[in-house]
Structures are given as C-alpha cells and as structure tokens.
N, C-alpha and C positions, 0 to 999 in steps of 0.2 A: 504493499500500500504506498502510495506516495504521501508523505506528511505534509499536510497544507503549510504550516509554517510554525517555528519554533519561537519560544520567548526568548529575546535576547537582552531584555531590558536590563540596565546597570543598576546599581544602587543608588540612592539619593546623591546627586551631583549638586554642589552650589555654585553659584558663578561668583567668583573670588580671583580677581586680576592679580597677577604678579606670582601665582604660585606655580610650581612646576606640575605638569600633567599627571607624573606619577604619583604625586603626594594627594591629589583629589580625585582621580578616576579609580574606581573599584569595579572591576567586571570579571567574567569569566576568560575573557582573553588574556593573553600574555602581558605582562606589564611592559610598558613602553622604555627603551632604552634610552640612557643618556652617557652611554660609555664614550662618546668622541666629544664631550663637552660641549654638547647643544641640546636644547629641548625640542623634541617632537610631540605633535598632537595629533591625535587619531582624527581621520576625516568623519564626517556626518555620515551617519548609517542610513541605507536605504532600505526600507521595511518592504519586502516582497512577500507575497501570498501565492502558493501555488498549488491550486485545486486541480485535480486530474481532469482533463479534457475526456469529451466522448470519444471511443476510438474512431467511430465513424458515423458521418451525418450525410445522406444521400435525399434528394428532393425529386418529385415527378409530379407532372399535371397529369390528372385525370380528368377526362370529359365524357360526361353521361348523356346528357341532352341539352337541346338549345331552351334559353329562354329570352325573349325580346330586350330585357334590359342587362343581359350579361356583361355588355361593354362598360356600363355606367354603375352597376350596382354591386357593391363589394360586401354587403352585409352577409353575415354568417355565422357559424357557431365553431367551436373547438371540440373535436372528440379524440379521446386517447383511448387506445388499442394496445393491452399488455401482451406482448409476444409470447410470454412465458406462459399465460393462462389460456389453454386451448379453447374452451368453452366460451371465455369471453370473445376471443377473436372469431369463433364460429357466427356467434350472435352478431357481431358487427359486420362480417362480410355480409349477412344478409340484408344490413340496412344501407349498404353503400350506394345502389341504384337510386335511392330517394334523394339523395343530392345532385344537382345538376353538374357541379364541378367542384374541385377541390385540389388543393395541394397536398400531396402525400409525403410526410417527412419520416423517414426511417432513422431511428437513433439507436446506436450500439452502445451501451453504456460501459463505462470503465468499472472494472472489478476491484472491489476493496476486500482483500483477502483476509484482513483482520478486524471484523466489525466491533465498534465500541458499543458494549451492551449498554453503558449507562447514557451516552447519546442517544441510542435506540429508544429508551425509555422517554426521554425528552421529547423525540421526534413525534411520537405517538400522541402529544397533547399539542401540537402546533403544526401549521402548514404554511407553505411560502405565500399562498393567498392572503392568510390573515396577517403575517408578519411582512410584508411586502415593503412597508416604509422603514423597516429596520435591517433590509437587505443591503449588504456590502459586495462591492466589487473589487477584484484583484487589483485593477489599474487605480482605483480610487483611494487605496490605502496608503498614506504618506503622512508625516509629520508635518509641521506648520513650516518647516524649513525647505520643503519641496513643492512644486507645481505639478499636478498630473495633467497631461493633456492627452487627447485623443485626435488622430490625425486620419481624414478620410478625403480623397479626392472626387468630387462631384462631376468634374468635366475632364476626365482622365484622357479621353480619346482626342480631343480638340488640343488640350494644354500639352499632350505629351508630343504631338506631332508638331505643334507650333515651336517648342522648346527644341527639338532635334532641328527643324529646317534652320531656326535662328542660328543654332550652333554650326551649321554649314557654312552659312554666310560669315559667321565670326572668325571661323578658322581659315577662311579664304579659299574654301574648297572649290572645285569644279561643279557647277549645278547643271551644266549640259551633260550628264551623263546618267546612266541607268541608277537605279535604288541601290542595288547590290553593291556596285564600285562605291558609290557616295558612302555607305555603311562601313565596308572595309576601311576606308580612308578615315572615317570619324573614329573607328575603334582604337585606331592608334594613338589617339588624344586621351582615352580612358583607361581606367586601371579599375581593381577590384573595389575600391573605396568611394568610386563615382556614384552618382545619383542613379546612373544606368546599369544594366546587368553586366557583369564582368565579363561575359563571354560576347557582348555587343549583340545579341540576338534581338533584345528590345529596339534597338537602334534600326537592325535590317528590317524588322517587321514593320517599324513605323514609315520608314521611307520607301517600303515597297507597297505602302497601302495607298493605292491610286484614288481611292474615294475621297481623299482630302484634297485632290485636284479637281473634283467635279466627275469623276468617271464613276459612274453607279452600275450596279449589276442587274439584270432582267430578274425578276422574281421568279421566274418559271425555270431560269437557266441554273441558278446557284442558291443552295439551301441557305437560310438566314444565318445559322450557326457558323457557316463556313466564312461569310462575308465579314462577319464580326469578330473573327479568331484572332486578328493582328494584335489585339491588345488584351487577349484574354488573361494574360498573365499578370498584367497590372492593374485592370480594371477595378478589381474589388478589393485593393488594399485598405486595411484598416487595423491601425495598431497603437498602442498606449505607450507611453513614456512619462517617467519621472524626472525631473529637471531641478538642481539645486538652484534656489531663489537668489543666490549671490551671483550667478552667472546666467540667470533665465534671459535677461535682456540682452546679454551678448551674443546667446546662441540664437534668438530670435532674429536679431540683427543681422548675423552672419549669414543664415538661411535665406533671408530677403535679399541679400546682395547677389546670391548665388542663383543667377537667373536661368540655370539650368535644372534648379529643384522644381519637381512637379508639385511641390507643396508650398511653392512660394507664396500663393494667394491665401492659403490657409494659416501660414506663419505670419501673414501680414496684419491679420485680423486680430492676433494676440499683442500685438506692438504695445498699446496702452496699458494692459494688465501686466505685460513683462516689466514695464518701466517702474510700475507701481510697487509690484512685489519686490524686484531687485533693490529700489531704493528704500524700501522699508526694512528688508534683510540687511543691507549694509549698515544703516543707521543704528540697528539695535545689536549688531554682532561686535564683541569685545574681543579683540585678539589677545590670545593667550588664556582665555578662559572658557571653559566648557560648563555648557548647562545641561541640566537633567533632561530639558524639554527636547534636547536633541537626540535623546535616546528613547523616547516614549512617543506614542500616539494614542489619541483618545477614540475610545470606541464606545458604542452604545450596545450592550449585551442583549440577547433575548431572554437570557436565564442566567443566574448567578448564585453562589452559595458560599458562605464563608468557609475558611479553609482552618482545619486544626494544625497547629504549629507543630505538633509532634508527627504530622503526617508527611513531613515535607522530605524528599529523598535526596541523598547527595548528588544524584546523577543529573540532576537540573532538569529531567524530564517529567515533572510533576504536573499531573493531571492534563496530560496533553493527548488528543486523539481527534478523529474526524468520521463523521457518518453522513453518507448522501441522503438526500431527502426528495430529490426531483429535479426540475430542469426549469431555467428561465431562458424563454426564446425571445430574442429581438427580433422584429419584423420591419424590413424597410422596402419600400416601392420605389423602382427606378421611374422617373417621370419621362415622358419622350425627350426632354432637352438636357437628359442626364443628371439632374437635380435628385436627390433622395427624399422621399416623403416617409416619415415615421408613422408607424402604426402602433396601437398598443400591444404590449407584449403579451406572448402566449405562456401561461404560466402552468406547469404541470405539477401537481403534488404527489407523484408516483416516481420512483426511480427504478430503472432495470432497462432491458431492451423493449423498446415501444415505438409504436406508429402514430403520429399525430395526423389528423385529417383536418385541415384548416379549410372551412368552406368560404370564409371571408375573404375571396379573391374574385377579381373582376376577369373576364376574358381579354385577352391581349396584354395582360400586365406581366411586369417584370418584378419579381420579389427575391429578397435576400435574407434568410434565415439564419441567425447566428444562436448556436444552441449552447447554453453555458450550464455546465453542472453546479448544482447548489448543494452545499454541506454544512451541516452543523459542526463547528470546531471549539473545541474546549481548550484553555490553557491557563497559566496562573496570571493574575493580573492584581492591580492594586485598586481599590474602591475608595476615591477621594471625595469629600465633602466640599464644594467649592466655597461655602460659606464658613467653613471651619468649625462647625457646630457637632461634627461627629468626627471621631479619631479614624484615621486612615486604616483600611484592613485589607488583608490579604485575601483574595476570593478565587474561586474557579468559575471564569466567565465562559459563557458559551455564545458565540456570534454565528450569524448566518451569513455566509460569504459564496459569491458566485465566481466560476472562473472566467477566464478571458472569451471562451467559446471557440467552437468550430463551425465555420461557414459553409454553406451551399446556396446555390441560385435556381431559380426555377422560371422557365418562360412559360406563360398559361395561354399556349396556342395549342390547337391540334389541326392536323394537315391530312385528315381522311375525307376524301370527296364522296358524295353521296352515291348510292347505287343508281343503276339504269332504270328508269320507268319500266313498268311490266304491263303484260296484258293490254296491248294495244289494240284497239277496235276502230272501224271505219263504218259509219252508219250514214246511208242517203237520206236527206231530209226532202221526202216527196212534196212537203207543202212549200217550202221556199225554195227547192231545187237547188240545194248545195251540200257539200260534204261536212260531216261533223267527225271530229277525230276524239277519242276517249282513251283513256289510260289510266292505271293504278299508280299508286305512289311507289316508289322504290324501297326496298330493304334498307331502313335508314334508323338504327337504334339512336342517333344523335337527335332525330327531330327536328333537324334544321334547315330541311329544304324550303326555300324562300322564293323560288322561281322556277318556271319551266319554259323551255326553248323549244319551239317546232320548227323545223328544218325541211326543206324540200329541194328537190332537184329533178331534172328532167330525164337523165340516164346516169350510169355508172361512170360515164367519162366526164361528168362535169362536177365541181364540188357543190356541196350543199349550200342552199342560201337561206338564212334566217327569216321567216316570214311573221313571226310573232314571239315576243317575250313576255310570259304571263308573271307579272311582278306583284306578289302580296307581302312583300317584306314589311313587318312592323316593329322593326327594332328600333329602340331609342337613340341608337347611334347606328346609322345604316353604313356598312363597308361598301366601297365602290367596288364593282365586279372587275376581275381581271380582263373581260372580253366588254368591249364597249358597243352596244347595241344602238342602231340609229333611234332617234327619238320617235319616229313614226311608227317603229315596230314593238314598241313598249306599252303593254296593257296593264294599268294599274289597277289593283284590285284590293279589296279589303279583308279577303279570306282566300284560303286555297282553293284553287280551282284545278279540274283535272279534265278539262274539255275545250275544245277549240274549234271555231266554224270558218272553214276555208271558203270565203265567198268567190273566190277566183276561180275555183274547180267547177268545171262543167261537165256535161256529159261526153263532150269530145276529148277532155284532158286525159293525161296520163303521167303521173308523177310518182316518185319514191320519195315516202316521208319516214321520219325520224324523230324523236322526242328525247330531249336532255334535261336533267335536274341539276340546278344551281342551289348552293347552300349559302348560309348567312356569311361566310366567309369570302364568298366569291369562287369557291372551288367547285367544280363541272364534273357531272359524269361523263361517261363515255356514250356513245350513241346507242339509243335501244334498238331493237329489231327494226330492220328495214324492209318496208313493204312497197312494192310497184302497185299502185292503184289506179284503176280504171272503171268506167262504167259500161257494162254490157247492154246495150239498147234492146237487144232480142230478148235477154232473159229479165230485162228491167230491175237491175241490181248492181251493186259493187263488186268488183272482181279484183282479187288479191294474189299476190304473187310475192312469196317471201324470198327477197334479194340477198339478205344478210342477217346473220344470228346477231343478239344483242352483245354489247361489249368492245365494238370497233373504236379505237380511238380517235379523236376529232382530227387530227393530222392524216390519219390513214383510215378514211370511211370504207375503203374496198378490202381490208385486212381480211375479213371473215365472209368475203362473198361465196356462193354456192358454185363458184367456177374457178377453174385453174387461174390464179393471180399472176403468175409469172410465165412469160414466153420461153419456151424451151429452145427455140430455133430463131435465128434472125437472118433476113434475105437483104444481100448488098451488091451492088456492082459498080463498076467504073473505079474503084478504089485500089490501091496496092499497099497501103499502109494501115496498120492497126495500134491503136493505143488504148490500154485499159487502165481503169483507174480504180485503185483501191481505197475506199473511203467508207470503214465501217462507222457504226454509232459509238462502239465500244470495242477496245483491243482485248481487253479480258471480261472475262462474266465469272462472277463469285456465286456460291450458294452455301449456306449455312447448313452444315451437317453434322449429326451427333457422332462423335469420335471416342472410343474407349482407350483411356489412356491409365497407365500406372501411377497410383499416389504414393510416392515413397513414404511421406510422412504417415499416413493413415494404413500403409501397406495393405492397399486394396485397389480394385480397378474402378474407374469412374468414368460415366459418360459426360462428356464437356462438348459445348457448341464450338464449332471451329470453321472458319471461312475456307472453302476448298475452291481451287481454280477448276472450272469445267473443262479447261483446256481445249476449247473450241479451234484453237489456232495453235497447234502443236509445232515445236521446230521441225524443219524439214518438210511441213506440209506442203503440197502441190495443189494448184488448181489445173484442170485440163480443159482445153479449147480444142474442139474439133472444126477444122475448117474443109468443107466439102466444096468441089467445083463440080456443079452440076452440068457442065459442058462435056467433060471426059470422065465423069463419076470417080475422080480421084480424090483422095481426102489426105490431110496431113493433122497429126496431134501436137500441139503445142503445150509443152509443161511451163507453167507460171509459178515462180517461185516467190514468196513473201519474204523481202529482206528488210528488217527493221533498221531504219536509217534515222530513226529520232534521236533528238539529242536534249540537252539540258535547255531550259525555260529561255525564250528570246531575251537579250540585253535590252531593255526599253527603258529610256530615261523617264524618271517620273514626270517631268515637265513637258516632257514631248509624246506623252500617251495619246495616241488619237486612235480612231476607229480602224484605221489601215495597218498602223504597228501593232495592234491588238489582234489583228486576224491570224488564222492560221492557214500555212500552205497546204493543199493536197498533195499527198505522195503519189507519185506516178511510178507504176510498176510496169516495165517493158517485158514481153515474152522471150523466151529463149527461142 
C-alpha cells in the first residue's frame, strides 16, 4: 500500500534572530553541521501528499436512441455499477436501454493490501457527499509559505502552432520549405529542458499540421480523430505545482518573458497575485531565524481523538494509515472555441472496480473526466485553540484527501448510418392518374431517421436524380446534411412520412426508383432495392422489375445489379500500344480474426483479436491479359507484374500547400 503521507512536523520552533540553527531546530532529521565554521539553515519543506491513483480510467460514448433536444440538453443522472457485484451488474444492464445516451466511465481501482480497520469503522459513518466541503486535494495542501497553482491550456492547438511558427521566424529559418525540414532544423535549437518535447515530435506534428494554414479535410474522407491527432500529446495537459512565495513573482515573470512557453497567457494572469505574495513573504521573513510555521500546515479534520501519551511509539509512525472510500470525478466540457466549461463533479461513495454511467451529456459534446481516489488518512497532529483558552493537545486526526487523478476524454458522437428503407410498394392512383410510392422504415435502433430521399433514373446507364427529400427533422439544433438538396426538392413535414406521390409519372413513363434514409447527423443509408416501374395499359396495372437488391452504395448504384457488372472482353482496332493503369482503392485489406496464443503469465492458451492481412495482392502476383487477333485467330498472353514503387510522403512546404501539391500521382504499370 502506498502511504499517503507521513507526519514530519518538527517540535516547537520559535523565531529568535541570531541563534545558530542547530540550537533552535529539533527534528527527526540529522543535525545541521557547522564543521566548516559557517552556519547553514534547512530550506522550507514542501508538504506532499500521495494518494494512489486509479490503475486505469477509460471512457466511451454509448448512443441508444435519438431525442430532438440531444444537442442542447445535457440534463441527466449518474448511475454507479459495482463490477464486483454480479447481481447488481445484471440489474443495471437491463436498464441501459432506457437512457438515450451516456458516457460510460470504467474505473479500475488501486488495491490497498493492508486496510486500516480503525479507518474502516469511521468510513462507515460518513460519505464524500456529506463531507464534500472538508475534502482536501493533493495539490492544494501547502503551508502559508507556498502557493499552489494549477495549469491548463485552453487554446493549445492555436497557441502551440503560433509559438512554433514564431520560433521559425525568430531563429531565421527558411520558411519556404516543407514542415518536416523546418522541424528538423528547429529541433537543433531545443534540448530536453525546453518547453517542447525533447525528441522534437511535438514540433514536427505542429509544422506538419496544414489545417493551421486554412487547408481542411473533407469529412467523408478523413475521420475526425485522425485530423485532430497532431496535438493529442499536449491538448489535455493539466498539472499542479507548489512554488515558494519568496521566488513566486520571479518565476512567473520568467515564464512570461519566455514567449515559447505555451502557458504564457495562464502565467500572465497570476502576475498581480505573485507580486503580492512575494512582497508579503519577503517583508515577513527574518534571515537567520526559523519559524515553526514553516514546518506546519493547518488542516480541518473530519474526525479527531485525543492521544494517550503512553501510546506514542519510538518509530514515529504513530497512528498513521489510509483507507479508500470512493472517487471524486471532475467533469469538464470542451467548448467549440477550445475553452473549458466546468460541470458539477461526480461523487461516488463506493470504492472498487466500478462503472459510471453519466447521462448528463449532450450529443456532439467533448468531455474530460478526471477520476480522483478519495481516502481517509489518519496521523498524529496538534489541536490548538486560536484563542488560547484550551491547552494544546496531541490528537489523532483523520482527513479526507483526493489524489491528483487520472484523466480520459470522450467524444459524444456516433457514426452509424441508418439502414435502408424496406418493403417498397408502387401503387397506381386511378383517381388522380399518378404513381404513389410507399415504404417501411429501416431497422434503426437509434430511432434517428429524420429524412427520406426519393431517387429516380431512366436506366442503369445514367445516375440517379433526387426528385424529393421528405424532411421531418424536429431537432432543437438541426445539423446540416452532408448532401445539399435543391430547395425545390425539399418537402418540409411536421411528422414522419413514408409515402411519396410522383406527379410526373404517366402511363407512358418507365423509371427506376430507389429510396434512402437520412438520420439526424446527416448520415445517409445506401440505396434501397431498385425497381423498374412502368404501367401496362393492357393489364391496367403497374408493372415492376427488380433491377438491384438493396444495399448498393450511392457512388455505385449498379454494384448489385442482377446482371454481370464487368465486361469480360473489350474490342479495339487501329491501335498498336496498350497502357494499363493500376489504381486500387486500397493496397491492403485487413480483417480482425480470433487467434489462439499462449499466455506465459497465466500458462494457458487465450483467444485474442488480431488484425490479419487478407493478402489480396501477394508478392509475385501476376495479372494475365489475353490479346486475340480476330483476323488470323492468333493470340498472345501478357503477364502483368505489380511493382511497388511507392515512397515516403511528398515533401511539401506548409506555406505552399495547394490542391495540386496535395494530389497523388497514379502509378502506371507497363505490361511485359
């Protein structure tokens, strides 16, 4: 068990100028030496508390179903699941679907191998929720001679890039080169003690981030977590530090003068307080004298009891121990501008491996959870009466202390498109002489379909044309669709509709129809089943012909046609040269498969998920092209070898990134 802290308080120390330190300081430490005819004084001690952190904290977003206010409403509750209680877990699992969405926080608690039975008894009489006002934090425990500060950077992306870009100009480097070259040159000016990472990776990531120069990625092409990865290592830095008040202002001023410091703006806000604290500390400090206040901190215990003087042990470890009682979870939301919004903390009055279900999240929000272990800790202390009416007394004090915490972030978004509409029907309205199209809603557990798109085309040789988009989105904050429909094709509705009347269809018409669903995030389904629809005048009814089964992606409506999609032979004449282009969508295709491996720790075989290359293009593979001369019936087979000539990424200067320089050349493969 990691001990939270030990009591190192010295005995009574009086401010008496002119006395040798060895004459007035009594403590458990070695006496101060004056062997070389000069007097030395011990530095002011820094009080440190070390509560064990959770072993691991992971978060994930769970989306069950759509609500119209999901982007604006963050009201909710906190549920706690004790993973060590199977019955409770089963009951909770049955309730999960009742929440529209929630953040799932998995906490693996640190193990206390030697529980304190005395503190366990006290823990049964109080909770963190009841004693929240008396909860202490590791970083806030300090004597009056130190100032505790917490550093967070709210604009890390923009400030980090601006800092490095300014450094390039400051050092006189060539800005008309690529980001990788700039980073290598700038690394030469840094060392392990600089504000940047010692290996220069942060510099390289920043200068390679072309988004800062106005170049953006298409949403459909690059996943969000990929585009924001450049500053992942520094985006959520949050740390505490205690600074001696005698040098507080000097350190703050020095940080401000260093323009490469990403915390320069945060440190600037402390200038006034730092000046006041340092002036007060300097004016009250007497050189050559040591005060008892320097070795003591004032705390407010949650429980205390007088100590029998005969029970004091020589070891100095009298009445020390810790007992965990729960977790204190700080919750922050990242606003669109990068600033942080503080939410009420989540307090858990249980300890152990648990899951937290935080339903107070809005869709589209980004949240940071900092999970702190909360312990009851006891130690020897002195109970003093500020008014001097009661004699000072040695007591066993119990305080409630929270650790620094372990942090994880969660993006409250889901990227599951709706299923395809089903059971499409075509009915002729004999009264109005037009065609009615009806369909059923897709399988959609999220219940988030807010639009339907009706497509039509004359044949499989032409693309689909949108003839109507039924929009019944009642969200309080409507998300623009990724596909922009013409205004004259949008039909606004107050409730869901699964029918459309094509007034342009006549008894002489012949069209292929398909329907797609669109959800509240603008994600669209694939095409439904495609039917060729015509009207048989002799039978006086609608005729249907299934052209394609459902599921064809929008870029490839003919992918599932009931005919051969690819031509096996091509005819050509008048040419003597052939060029073959190799332009695959992917060079490698992987599949997750369960693979049995041997676990040497548990000495048993285990099934683990492993990404396996399907090897669709093995080394040495050949394509064969047969060319036939139909005049003399002679043929020749050409072997086509695929030679991987790809190289490292193109060296493109950040300031010269254009559509042309960001393009990729198609590799040309010549036949043998």
